[in-house]
C-alpha positions as CSV (number, residue, x, y, z in Angstrom):
1,M,-20.1,9.6,-9.6
2,R,-23.6,8.6,-8.5
3,H,-24.0,12.1,-7.0
4,R,-23.9,13.7,-10.5
5,N,-27.5,12.4,-11.0
6,L,-28.4,13.6,-7.5
7,R,-26.9,17.0,-8.3
8,G,-29.0,17.2,-11.5
9,Q,-32.1,16.4,-9.4
10,I,-31.2,19.1,-6.8
11,F,-30.7,21.7,-9.5
12,A,-34.0,20.8,-11.2
13,A,-35.7,21.0,-7.8
14,A,-34.1,24.4,-7.2
15,E,-35.2,25.7,-10.6
16,F,-38.7,24.4,-9.9
17,S,-38.7,26.2,-6.5
18,Q,-37.6,29.4,-8.2
19,A,-40.3,29.1,-10.8
20,G,-42.8,28.6,-8.0
21,A,-41.3,31.6,-6.3
22,G,-43.1,33.7,-8.9
23,G,-46.3,33.2,-6.8
24,A,-44.5,35.0,-4.0
25,R,-44.2,38.1,-6.1
26,R,-47.5,39.2,-4.6
27,R,-45.6,40.2,-1.5
28,G,-43.1,42.2,-3.5
29,D,-40.4,41.6,-6.1
30,G,-37.6,42.1,-3.7
31,E,-38.8,39.4,-1.4
32,A,-39.1,36.9,-4.3
33,M,-35.7,37.8,-5.6
34,S,-34.1,37.3,-2.2
35,E,-35.8,33.9,-1.9
36,S,-34.5,33.0,-5.3
37,S,-31.0,34.2,-4.3
38,A,-31.2,32.2,-1.1
39,I,-32.1,29.1,-3.1
40,D,-29.3,29.8,-5.6
41,A,-26.8,30.2,-2.7
42,A,-28.0,27.0,-1.0
43,T,-27.8,25.1,-4.3
44,R,-24.2,26.3,-4.8
45,R,-23.2,25.4,-1.2
46,L,-24.8,21.9,-1.7
47,A,-22.9,21.5,-5.0
48,A,-19.7,22.5,-3.3
49,A,-20.4,20.0,-0.5
50,L,-21.0,17.3,-3.0
51,D,-17.8,18.1,-4.8
52,A,-15.9,18.0,-1.6
53,L,-17.6,14.6,-0.7
54,E,-16.6,13.2,-4.1
55,A,-13.0,14.4,-3.6
56,A,-12.9,12.8,-0.2
57,A,-14.3,9.6,-1.5
58,E,-11.7,9.5,-4.3
59,R,-8.9,10.2,-1.8
60,R,-10.2,7.3,0.3
61,R,-10.3,5.0,-2.7
62,E,-6.7,5.9,-3.5
63,A,-5.7,5.3,0.1
64,D,-7.4,1.9,0.1
65,R,-5.5,1.0,-3.2
66,A,-2.2,2.2,-1.6
67,E,-2.9,0.1,1.5
68,S,-3.7,-3.0,-0.7
69,N,-0.4,-2.4,-2.6
70,L,1.5,-2.1,0.7
71,A,-0.1,-5.3,2.0
72,A,0.9,-7.1,-1.1
73,Q,4.5,-5.8,-0.7
74,V,4.6,-6.8,2.9
75,H,3.4,-10.3,1.9
76,A,6.1,-10.5,-0.8
77,F,8.8,-9.4,1.7
78,G,7.6,-12.0,4.2
79,T,7.8,-14.7,1.5
80,D,11.3,-13.5,0.5
81,R,12.4,-13.4,4.1
82,S,11.3,-17.0,4.6
83,R,13.1,-18.1,1.4
84,L,16.2,-16.3,2.4
85,A,16.1,-17.7,5.9
86,A,15.9,-21.2,4.5
87,E,18.8,-20.5,2.1
88,L,20.8,-19.1,5.0
89,D,20.1,-22.2,7.2
90,A,21.2,-24.4,4.3
91,A,24.4,-22.4,3.6
92,T,25.2,-22.4,7.4
93,A,24.8,-26.2,7.5
94,R,27.0,-26.6,4.4
95,S,29.6,-24.3,5.9
96,R,29.7,-26.4,9.1
97,R,30.1,-29.6,7.1
98,L,32.9,-28.1,5.1
99,A,34.7,-26.9,8.2
100,E,34.4,-30.4,9.7
101,T,35.7,-32.0,6.5
102,N,38.5,-29.5,6.4
103,R,39.5,-30.4,10.0
104,E,39.4,-34.1,9.1
105,I,41.6,-33.6,6.1
106,A,44.1,-31.5,8.1
107,R,44.2,-34.3,10.7
108,R,44.8,-37.0,8.1
109,L,47.5,-34.8,6.3
110,D,49.3,-34.3,9.7
111,A,49.2,-38.1,10.3
112,A,50.5,-38.8,6.8
113,M,53.3,-36.2,7.1
114,G,54.2,-37.7,10.4
115,G,54.4,-41.1,8.8
116,V,56.5,-39.8,6.0
117,R,58.9,-38.1,8.4
118,A,59.2,-41.3,10.4
119,V,60.1,-43.3,7.3
120,I,62.7,-40.7,6.2
121,E,64.3,-40.6,9.7
122,A,64.4,-44.4,9.8
123,H,66.0,-44.5,6.3
124,E,68.6,-41.9,7.3
125,R,69.8,-43.9,10.3
């Protein structure tokens, strides 16, 4: 937005130049008018260039904001990934402990059932 002040200064300078172009009228009205027209055209081109520059700067600011947002999201994803990896490791370890406990219980049940069968067979004889 700083260029708005600059644009005002440029237009003021152009108007001043055009007012000074009145001295060129000695060479002929057509020449002074063409100089005035050239200054007007140059001023319009400069104003258009300043508008384009402002638009480009705004697009750049928006891109920078979007990049910052993406960086924050990537950081959040990394944090989530680390947390989920830790939770997965804990769940895997618990699953292994449960599987080992299950095998131990199955072994003890098989031994107890074998003992019960042996007692029943001994009693039946």
